[in-house]
N, C-alpha and C positions, 0 to 999 in steps of 0.2 A: 386468092390474092396473098402475096407474101407479106410478112411482117414489115411494117414501115411504109407500105405503099400509100396508105392514106395520109401519113404524115408528110412524106416527100411531096405528094401532090398539093397539099395545103401550102407548103413553103414555096412551091414553084408557081402555083396558079391562083393562090388566094388574092382577094381584091387589094390587100395591102402589101403584097409580095414585091420585093425588089426585082425578082426574076420573071414576073409575068410577061407574057407575049414573046418569050424567047423562041427562036426558030428551033426546028427539030434537032439539028446538030448540036447546038449549044445546050439544049435541055438534056440530050443524051449524055453529054460530057459530065454534067452535074449529077445525073442519076448514077453514073458509073463511078463517081468519085465523092461519095458521101457516106456517112454513117448515121444511124439513128440511136439515140441514147435516152434512157428513162431516168428520171430523178425523183426522189422522194422529197418531201418537205424538209428544208434545211440542208439539202445537198448542194455542193458547189458545182456550177457548170464551168467556171474558170476562176482562177485565183490571181489576185494582185501580185505582180512581180514575175509571173510566168510569161514566156514568150509565145505568141500566137502562131499556129501552123494551119489554121482553118477558120472559116467564117461560120459562125453559129447563127442559126435561125430558130426561134422558138416556134415549135409546131403546135403545142397545146400547153395549157397551164399558165402560171404567172411567176415572174422572176423579179427580184429587186437587185439593183446595182448598189453596192456598198463600198465605202473606202474607210480604212483604218485612220482614226484621228488621234488626237493627243490622248495619251493614257490607254490607247488600244480600243477606244470606243468606236463602234461602227456608225458611220454617217450614211444614211440612205440618200443616194443622189438622184436616182430615177427608178422607174418601174417599167417593165416590159410586158407587152401583151402578145398573143400569138401572131406570127409572121414578122415580129420585130427582130431586128438584128442585134447581136451581142458581140462585143469585142472588135467591131469593125475598124474603129479608129486606130487601135494598136496594130491590127493586121496591115492596114494600108500605109501606116507610117513606119512599120517595121521596128516597133518599140515594144517593151514589155507592157503587159496590162497595167493600167494605172488604178484599177478598181477590180472588185470581185463580183461575180454574179451568183446569186443564191436563189434556189427555188422556194417560193412561199406556199406552194401547194404541189401536189403531184404534177410533174411536167414532163414533156417530151421535146427534144430538140434534134434538129438535123444539122450536121456539121459538114461543110463542103471544103474539100482540100484547097489550100491556098493557091496552088499552081493552076488548078482548073478555074477558079474564080478570076484570077489575074488574066489568064488566057482569054476568057470570054469578055472581060471588061476592055481589054486592049483593042479588040476588033468589033466591039459593039458600042457605038457612040450613044445610042439611046440609053443603054444600061449605065454608061458612065455618067450621063446627065442625071439619071435618077439617083445615082449614088451621090453626086454633088448636091442634089436637092436634100437628101437625107442629112448630109454634113451641115448644110446651111440651116435646116430646121433645128438640128440638134444645137448648133451654136446659138441660134435665136432663143431656144428654150433656156440654155445655160445663162445667157445674159439677163433674161427676164427674171429667172429665179434668183440670181445674185442680187438684183435690185429689190425684189419682193422680200426675200429673207433677211435683208439688212435694214429695210426702211419701214416695212409694215409692222403693225402691232401684232400681238399674239392672236387676237381674234381674226384679223385679216389674213394672217399666214395660215391658220388652220382652215379657214373657209376656203382659201385658194387651194389648199391641198385636197380638200374634199371634192372640189370641182375638178381637179386633175384626176382624181380617182374615177369620177364619173366619166370624164372624157376618155380615159385609157381603157376602163373595163366595163363601162356602161352600167345598166340597171339589171336587176333580176326581173322575172316576168311580171311582177306587180308594178313595174315602172317607177318605183320609188326607192327600193332598197339597193344600195351599192353592191355590185357583183364582185366583191372582194372582201376577204376576211384578213385585214391587216392588223397585226398586234398593235396595241396602243404605243408600245415603245418605238415601233417602226414609224407609226404615224407622227409621233413626236419628233423623231429624228428627221423625217422628211420635211417637217415644218420648222425645224431649227428651234426647238424648245425642249424643256424637260418633260419627262413623262407625266409628272404631277400636274404641270401646267396644261398639258394636252387633255388629261382626264377632266380637270376642273373646267376647262373651256368647253369641252364637249357637253358636260353636264349643264353648263349655263345656256348653251345653244338649245339643248333639249328642253330646259325649263321655259325658254322663250318660244318653244314650239317651231323652231326653225328646222330642227332635226328630231329624230326619235332614236333611242338606243335600245336594241333588242339583243342583249348579251354581246356577242362579237359583231353583230350586224349594225350598220348605220343606215337609217332611213331618212331620206331627204323629204321634208314636209313642205317647205316653202323655198323653192329654188330661187325666186326673185330676191328674197331677203338675204339668202346666202350669197348670191352674186353681188348684192349691194355691200354687204360686209366685206367681201373680198376686195371690191373696187375701192372702197373708202380706206381700207387698210387699218 
């Protein structure tokens, strides 16, 4: 098996893949027009302001989407799991990337040439509909987060972020520990609060036995209480 075969297979056939169920001809076109790239923690997959020439699919690892804010501070906008697409809005709108993508652990991504993706999308209505669904779900997420981050209190925002981490990356085999090591600075940014507030709120939730902290790991002890805190805001 050649290098990258497992990664391209996951991006094309995985349960969350945009390209699942393509016919043989379309699949072959993507296989012939892709590259596989490895990234270390902290490496950029794409940078804000660059122009897209390919569609990136995360094959393995974890990636954060960040945007430079006032004073050059990075704002974490979203998090990507394997088979998630990166930079697709800029690609389809033919505009520069409005944010950057950075690996938060060792990751591998498959990049599909723009022309090949567009060619397949034009003649494949099912693929176009799946892409429209991704756009719609992304817009729904953005609207929800806008309301949450501006109206919820600190506890509610942090609780919601922990639930998002659970939904995106799941648990470790113990069924309680979040399957992601996100620096406190990034968790704070994702929750629209200062790092000191995030650390203090995590400590309070741990004291209440809603969660437990094991160095970088976060363990969910009482999911119902965490959901209630998020809902009440």
